C-alpha atoms as one frame of an Amber mdcrd trajectory, in Angstrom:
protein
 -14.006 -24.296  21.520 -12.351 -25.070  18.169 -12.152 -22.256  15.634 -13.991
 -23.116  12.392 -11.889 -23.200   9.215 -11.803 -20.047   7.108 -12.632 -20.444
   3.390 -10.519 -18.011   1.358 -10.215 -16.873  -2.200  -7.470 -14.477  -3.223
 -10.062 -11.704  -3.577 -11.566 -12.279  -0.110  -8.109 -12.468   1.488  -7.110
  -9.159  -0.094 -10.332  -7.460   1.017  -9.768  -8.623   4.598  -6.208  -7.301
   4.501  -7.398  -3.947   3.131  -9.956  -3.573   5.904  -7.653  -4.706   8.719
  -4.124  -4.121   7.394  -1.824  -1.482   8.874  -0.393  -0.172   5.599  -3.764
   0.636   4.036  -4.980   2.287   7.249  -1.923   4.544   7.401  -2.446   5.547
   3.768  -6.065   6.483   4.480  -4.874   8.558   7.444  -2.510  10.387   5.095
  -5.443  11.164   2.809  -7.371  12.609   5.759  -4.400  14.845   6.632  -4.337
  16.113   3.047  -8.065  16.871   3.294  -7.441  18.857   6.490  -4.657  20.826
   4.772  -7.065  21.677   1.959  -9.648  22.968   4.442  -6.975  25.069   6.152
  -6.013  26.640   2.822  -9.676  27.377   2.098 -10.160  28.921   5.532  -7.590
  31.600   4.649  -9.955  32.886   1.938 -13.206  32.681   3.906 -14.616  35.525
   6.048 -13.265  35.615   9.588 -15.394  36.985  12.438 -14.800  37.445  16.173
 -16.791  38.845  19.074 -15.366  40.419  22.250 -16.995  41.527  25.506 -14.829
  43.440  27.968 -15.516  45.138  31.308 -12.478  46.868  32.762 -11.407  49.590
  35.167  -8.825  52.001  33.798  -6.797  55.115  34.595  -4.874  57.224  32.040
  -1.709  59.286  32.336  -2.469  62.286  30.125   1.139  63.393  30.087   1.975
  60.191  28.245   0.001  61.581  25.307   1.454  65.096  25.674  -1.444  66.669
  27.550  -0.939  68.868  30.622  -4.082  70.740  31.748  -3.890  73.365  34.467
  -5.907  72.421  37.495  -6.142  68.764  36.487  -3.994  65.968  37.790  -1.891
  64.190  35.175  -3.630  60.883  35.903  -7.337  60.682  35.081  -9.494  57.988
  36.609  -9.869  55.274  37.510 -13.122  54.791  35.597 -15.128  51.819  34.380
 -15.525  50.872  30.731 -17.854  48.350  29.114 -16.861  47.422  25.576 -18.497
  44.893  23.223 -16.963  44.438  19.773 -17.667  42.493  16.631 -14.878  42.285
  14.054 -14.968  40.723  10.604 -12.472  40.482   7.759 -12.720  39.037   4.258
 -10.254  38.549   1.440 -11.708  40.036  -1.731  -8.700  39.318  -3.927  -5.653
  37.286  -2.943  -4.223  35.300  -5.824  -1.460  33.782  -3.682  -4.014  32.289
  -1.267  -6.051  30.953  -4.206  -2.980  29.241  -5.681  -2.155  27.744  -2.303
  -5.688  26.362  -2.044  -5.418  24.846  -5.542  -2.105  23.246  -4.574  -3.642
  21.667  -1.458  -6.592  20.411  -3.474  -4.225  18.808  -5.981  -2.292  17.294
  -3.076  -5.537  15.781  -1.781  -6.120  14.101  -5.140  -2.542  12.808  -5.037
  -3.071  11.348  -1.568  -6.079   9.417  -2.889  -3.731   7.728  -5.364  -1.338
   7.054  -2.484  -4.150   5.046  -0.886  -4.580   3.076  -4.109  -0.825   2.460
  -4.248  -0.874   1.106  -0.695  -3.853  -1.098  -1.565  -2.006  -2.446  -4.613
   1.046  -3.238  -2.482  -1.157  -5.018   0.061  -2.906  -6.964  -2.710   0.425
  -8.119  -4.173   1.777  -9.152  -0.765  -1.389 -11.082   0.144  -1.474 -12.784
  -3.256   2.110 -13.980  -2.735   1.276 -15.304   0.731  -1.793 -17.032  -0.697
   0.403 -18.709  -3.311   2.858 -19.816  -0.625   0.037 -21.482   1.317  -1.300
 -23.103  -1.864   2.190 -24.321  -2.750   2.680 -25.754   0.751  -0.676 -27.526
   0.539   0.254 -28.996  -2.846   3.530 -30.206  -1.342   1.684 -31.766   1.597
  -0.702 -33.557  -0.799   2.147 -34.757  -3.024   4.228 -35.997  -0.118   1.209
 -37.672   1.456   0.800 -39.552  -1.818   4.514 -40.386  -1.727   4.185 -41.833
   1.781   1.225 -43.902   0.650   3.164 -45.123  -2.407   6.355 -45.968  -0.539
   4.398 -47.636   2.253   2.931 -49.954  -0.351   6.353 -50.526  -1.930   7.833
 -51.356   1.477   5.031 -53.850   2.049   5.681 -55.462  -1.345   9.422 -55.675
  -0.619   8.735 -57.372   2.716   6.324 -59.828   1.102   8.852 -60.671  -1.606
  11.571 -61.142   1.003   9.348 -63.496   2.993   8.482 -65.360  -0.164  12.153
 -65.753  -1.031  11.941 -63.705  -4.239  13.428 -60.561  -2.741  16.502 -59.625
  -0.779  17.140 -57.904   2.488  18.691 -55.047   0.481  15.367 -54.513  -1.311
  13.604 -54.231   2.045  16.225 -51.825   3.393  16.026 -49.592   0.319  12.225
 -49.555   0.446  12.295 -48.581   4.123  14.807 -45.801   3.392  12.540 -44.407
   0.677   9.578 -44.567   3.050  11.545 -42.784   5.787  12.562 -40.034   3.340
   8.973 -39.587   2.254   7.775 -39.333   5.862  10.436 -36.743   6.697   9.526
 -34.740   3.604   5.868 -34.861   4.656   6.698 -33.495   8.112   8.745 -30.701
   6.548   5.905 -29.871   4.139   3.381 -29.705   6.974   5.663 -27.341   8.899
   6.048 -25.127   5.815   2.282 -25.041   5.413   1.732 -23.998   9.019   4.318
 -21.232   8.699   2.727 -19.953   5.478  -0.769 -20.204   6.997   0.213 -18.104
  10.021   1.811 -15.454   7.784  -1.344 -15.225   5.645  -3.706 -15.040   8.622
  -1.551 -12.354  10.220  -1.547 -10.305   7.006  -5.335 -10.378   6.648  -6.009
  -9.776  10.347  -7.803 -13.092  10.904  -7.682 -15.405  13.925  -4.319 -17.160
  13.688  -5.776 -20.199  15.411  -8.091 -20.972  12.508  -7.266 -23.187   9.560
  -7.738 -21.954   5.996  -9.442 -23.572   3.046  -8.061 -22.228  -0.222 -10.447
 -22.296  -3.170  -8.195 -20.740  -5.847  -5.738 -23.088  -7.541  -2.147 -22.371
  -8.559  -2.382 -21.172 -12.127  -1.130 -18.455 -14.436  -2.012 -17.502 -18.026
   0.171 -19.225 -20.585   0.282 -16.082 -22.752   1.332 -12.598 -21.702   0.775
  -9.176 -23.295   3.227  -7.442 -25.575   5.970  -5.522 -23.758   5.073  -2.137
 -25.247   1.384  -2.632 -24.420   2.247  -3.661 -20.850   4.428  -0.569 -20.327
   1.716   1.696 -21.741  -0.877   0.090 -19.454   1.400   0.547 -16.431   1.900
   4.247 -17.180  -1.845   4.677 -17.446  -2.902   2.587 -14.443  -0.162   2.800
 -11.822  -1.506   4.953  -8.956   1.987   5.893  -7.782   2.699   7.517 -11.165
  -0.633   9.346 -10.995   0.190  10.539  -7.481   3.634  11.780  -8.545   2.115
  13.605 -11.513  -0.331  15.406  -9.220   2.426  16.135  -6.707   4.411  17.776
  -9.494   1.370  19.900 -10.397   0.890  20.828  -6.755   4.557  21.849  -6.510
   4.122  24.084  -9.595   1.053  25.706  -8.024   3.037  26.405  -4.853   5.717
  28.134  -6.941   2.962  30.260  -8.518   1.519  30.972  -5.074   4.847  32.281
  -3.783   5.303  34.442  -6.873   1.772  35.828  -6.524   2.628  37.123  -3.063
   4.237  40.050  -4.915   0.836  41.061  -6.301  -1.597  43.414  -4.507  -4.290
  41.891  -2.348  -7.622  43.482  -1.410  -9.531  42.836   1.797 -12.570  44.195
   3.614 -12.553  44.885   7.375 -15.430  45.673   9.694 -15.384  46.666  13.355
 -18.570  47.271  15.334 -18.356  48.545  18.903 -20.757  49.113  21.811 -18.956
  50.994  24.577 -19.622  53.250  27.549 -18.922  53.763  31.251 -22.008  51.797
  32.253 -24.098  49.137  30.633 -27.032  51.582  30.531 -25.266  54.165  28.371
 -23.600  52.037  25.699 -23.299  53.723  22.302 -22.779  52.112  18.903 -19.882
  52.962  16.649 -18.453  51.130  13.670 -15.724  51.153  11.062 -15.848  49.656
   7.562 -12.619  49.678   5.593 -11.475  48.399   2.224  -7.753  47.769   2.296
  -5.327  47.193  -0.551  -1.962  45.729   0.387   1.050  45.994  -1.904   4.326
  44.385  -0.788   7.131  46.868  -1.477  10.019  45.003   0.055   9.661  41.479
   1.437  12.934  39.580   1.531  11.223  36.348   2.571   9.266  36.151  -0.711
  12.372  35.505  -2.824  13.527  32.811  -0.391  10.096  31.186  -0.455  10.077
  31.197  -4.284  13.537  29.606  -4.396  12.474  26.930  -1.915   9.292  26.202
  -3.893  11.321  25.900  -7.111  13.667  23.420  -5.434  10.658  21.384  -4.271
   9.272  21.468  -7.831  12.557  20.189  -9.250  12.582  17.383  -6.669   9.014
  16.431  -7.650   9.968  16.338 -11.341  13.021  14.213 -10.590  10.997  11.728
  -8.532   8.344  11.528 -11.253  10.880  10.874 -14.010  12.774   8.304 -11.916
   9.517   6.516 -11.030   8.543   6.250 -14.699  11.876   4.593 -15.484  11.545
   2.294 -12.453   8.058   1.252 -13.533   9.274   0.442 -17.039  12.110  -1.648
 -15.596   9.699  -3.402 -13.234   7.309  -4.243 -16.070  10.066  -5.559 -18.328
  11.623  -7.600 -15.527   8.322  -9.076 -14.346   7.360  -9.909 -17.942  10.602
 -11.825 -18.429   9.990 -13.637 -15.132   6.485 -14.653 -16.253   7.779 -15.983
 -19.566  10.562 -17.902 -17.841   8.198 -19.302 -15.206   5.704 -20.489 -17.840
   8.533 -22.223 -19.698   9.612 -23.895 -16.446   6.070 -25.168 -15.871   6.005
 -26.733 -19.340   9.379 -28.386 -18.813   8.459 -29.570 -15.293   5.187 -31.072
 -16.527   7.075 -32.959 -19.234   9.632 -34.131 -16.659   6.815 -35.523 -14.492
   5.573 -37.625 -17.405   9.091 -38.852 -18.133   9.708 -39.660 -14.438   6.424
 -41.569 -14.182   7.264 -43.604 -17.278  10.808 -44.248 -16.022   9.516 -45.430
 -12.649   7.039 -47.777 -14.292   9.745 -49.177 -16.570  12.144 -49.661 -13.633
   9.472 -51.522 -11.683   8.626 -53.698 -14.663  12.297 -54.497 -15.209  12.729
 -55.282 -11.533   9.662 -57.500 -11.558  10.929 -59.341 -14.637  14.291 -59.908
 -12.986  16.293 -57.629 -15.306  16.536 -54.447 -13.291  18.344 -53.762 -10.041
  17.031 -52.285  -6.792  19.355 -49.308  -7.349  17.640 -48.569 -10.653  14.219
 -48.572  -8.983  15.540 -46.430  -6.140  16.879 -43.823  -8.530  13.662 -43.833
 -10.528  11.657 -43.256  -7.353  13.915 -40.322  -6.387  13.503 -38.830  -9.849
   9.722 -39.301  -9.620   9.511 -37.493  -6.300  11.832 -34.678  -7.422   9.900
 -34.180 -10.668   6.643 -33.653  -8.766   8.420 -31.277  -6.379   9.812 -29.289
  -9.316   6.376 -29.061 -10.934   4.777 -27.712  -7.750   7.573 -25.151  -7.363
   7.316 -24.102 -11.018   3.531 -23.658 -10.797   3.875 -21.580  -7.613   6.626
 -19.454  -9.142   4.506 -18.904 -12.247   1.563 -17.733 -10.133   3.787 -15.395
  -8.114   5.356 -14.055 -11.292   1.923 -13.346 -12.740   0.773 -11.462  -9.640
   4.033  -9.480  -9.676   3.370  -8.629 -13.324  -0.166  -7.504 -12.470   1.242
  -5.328  -9.693   3.831  -3.861 -12.066   1.160  -2.935 -14.619  -1.314  -1.681
 -12.000  -3.889  -4.325 -12.953  -3.743  -6.149  -9.626  -6.816  -4.231  -8.447
  -8.832  -6.582 -10.672  -8.181  -9.275  -8.052 -10.482  -7.558  -5.582 -13.133
  -6.203  -7.907 -11.755  -2.969  -9.383 -10.373  -3.823 -12.811  -8.636  -1.106
 -14.744  -9.230   1.608 -12.181
């Protein structure tokens, strides 16, 4: 049963990739791990309770404890013991644990931005693949038109040769042009199939289905100011937001290690039912408030030093990423400007090539021009259209790269400026 064609816009293709793509799924798994780490840090501050039920048979060596009673053997027992216990403990004040929890919570927020970063990367990759398919389709359409044109020219050359107004050389040149056009069409169709398979694989769709693209190759002719683009990137880029939060989390971990030197206060409770038989169990309990003050802990200094090193690494990564983002914005902006200029030049070249081809045909029909002149004009015509398609595709890719660099690519799938 044939697979129906799949209509696609850039937005729908990106959404499919985000729901089925590997990179976005892995990023969401990382966010879940960060959420688990936050819960683990919170658990350290919550009350802990356990219950025990034991039934055992025991004998005691009194001499082990320094007792020696005349007339009694040194070993007492064996005797049965039933013991049921409930223990509970609660941290009343532990600043180090609180700082650790705050660090994990900040890390969770950072991981959410990691998900956005992965989504932005997926959106940029899918947009590029979409452009490649659109470019290949435009090439197929242009080369199909070329085949139709050169088929007609070959027919005219044959008719003129039969009528005695043309030469065998005209027929041969027309057939060569037709053969070139047919070969170019086959190559374009192969490029389209390759691009189609790459796009379908990226979005997780059935690779046996054809695609119908509804978004054309286009890019804005004007671009924002460089300073405004850099400012927007620093505000929107999720990777910069994630690195900022990771730096804060690293600072909180330094504070947490330092706060281990401070006293901590906890509350302990032990309740116990015990006796030789289950019928004579008696209740006893212990409630204790405990203050712990570290006097000498060599591992604390090492932990502080390690946390400081991690903080310095986080600051270095953050600063380097800011510079990389600025470079990426400036470079992508230059590429957009260059690509738009290429589109304008290519469009003008198409007009010139069309006029030149018409003039060459008119001259040839009037008996002034040569077949070589027409042949060259036809080559220039075909190459001009090819250059225009390539320039339009490059301009679209450059624009999507610029949107990715500024963090605005989320607007492609319905989340502008997030």
